[in-house]
C-alpha positions in Angstrom: -28.1 234.3 39.9 -30.0 233.8 36.6 -33.3 232.0 37.1 -33.0 230.7 33.5 -29.6 229.2 34.2 -30.7 227.6 37.5 -33.6 226.0 35.6 -31.2 224.7 32.9 -29.2 222.9 35.7 -32.4 221.6 37.3 -33.6 220.3 33.9 -30.2 218.6 33.3 -30.4 217.0 36.7 -34.0 215.9 36.2 -33.1 214.3 32.9 -30.2 212.5 34.5 -32.4 211.2 37.4 -35.2 210.2 35.0 -32.7 208.2 32.8 -31.4 206.5 35.9 -34.9 205.7 37.2 -36.1 204.4 33.8 -33.0 202.3 33.1 -32.0 204.3 30.0 -28.3 203.6 30.6 -27.0 205.3 27.4 -28.8 208.5 28.4 -27.8 208.2 32.0 -24.1 207.7 31.4 -24.3 210.2 28.5 -25.2 212.9 31.0 -21.7 212.6 32.4 -18.5 213.9 31.0 -16.1 211.1 30.0 -13.6 212.2 32.7 -16.3 212.6 35.4 -15.4 211.3 38.9 -17.7 209.4 41.3 -17.7 208.8 45.1 -20.2 206.4 46.4 -20.6 205.3 50.0 -21.2 201.8 48.8 -18.0 201.5 46.8 -14.5 201.5 48.5 -12.7 203.3 45.7 -13.2 206.6 43.9 -14.2 206.0 40.3 -12.0 208.1 37.9 -14.2 208.1 34.7 -17.6 207.4 33.4 -16.3 204.3 31.6 -15.0 203.0 35.0 -18.4 203.6 36.6 -20.2 201.9 33.6 -17.9 198.8 34.0 -18.8 198.7 37.7 -22.5 199.0 36.9 -22.2 196.1 34.5 -20.5 193.9 37.2 -23.4 194.7 39.5 -25.8 193.5 36.8 -23.8 190.4 35.9 -23.0 189.3 39.5 -26.1 190.5 41.4 -28.8 191.0 38.9 -28.8 194.7 39.8 -31.5 196.9 38.3 -33.1 200.2 39.3 -36.9 199.9 39.9 -37.6 203.6 40.8 -35.9 206.8 41.9 -37.4 210.0 43.2 -35.6 213.3 43.8 -36.6 215.8 46.5 -35.3 219.0 48.2 -33.2 220.1 45.2 -30.7 223.0 45.6 -28.7 224.6 42.8 -25.6 226.7 43.5 -24.2 228.5 40.5 -20.5 229.2 40.3 -19.9 230.7 36.9 -19.8 228.0 34.3 -20.1 225.4 37.1 -23.1 224.4 39.2 -23.5 222.3 42.3 -26.8 220.4 42.4 -27.7 218.6 45.6 -30.9 216.7 46.5 -32.3 213.8 48.5 -32.9 210.6 46.6 -35.0 207.6 47.3 -34.2 204.6 45.1 -35.7 201.2 44.9 -33.3 198.6 43.5 -33.6 194.9 42.8 -31.0 192.2 43.0 -31.0 188.4 43.2 -31.5 189.0 47.0 -34.8 190.9 46.4 -35.8 194.6 46.4 -34.6 197.3 48.7 -35.4 201.0 49.0 -32.4 203.2 49.9 -32.4 206.8 51.1 -29.4 208.9 50.1 -28.2 212.4 49.7 -26.5 213.2 46.4 -24.4 216.0 45.0 -23.8 216.4 41.3 -21.4 219.0 40.0 -22.2 220.2 36.5 -20.1 222.2 34.1 -21.3 224.0 31.0 -19.9 222.1 28.0 -18.6 223.7 24.8 -22.0 223.0 23.2 -23.8 225.0 25.9 -25.4 222.0 27.7 -24.7 221.2 31.4 -22.6 218.0 31.7 -22.2 216.2 35.0 -18.5 216.1 36.0 -18.7 214.7 39.6 -21.2 212.7 41.6 -21.0 212.1 45.3 -23.6 209.8 47.0 -24.0 209.6 50.8 -26.3 207.5 53.0 -29.2 209.4 54.5 -31.0 208.5 57.7 -34.8 208.9 57.7 -36.5 210.4 60.6 
């Protein structure tokens, strides 16, 4: 496993998480391939594209006043599988809605594929609840 390639995937994941944490939505959604899929424990259906996820996000904003206040990543693991990589980590996210602020603890897997331009693009995200001990 190439150390440089692992670092490229870690960097792509760090950029994605930073954009999410800082509310830079164009950068955040731009980190995903248009046909990326999403599975969230908080959403009853699988989302079949980045556009579908962005529409759902906008509904959260419009209906609930949703916004991300902070997000930290820990315990990252990268598995390289040729031109595909699986990145998993623990995330702690503080979100705000009309109901107030909440910090959630989750475990996330993001599958990256190397795009034609050489960059690593997220093609799937799966988010699970994580209990804290």
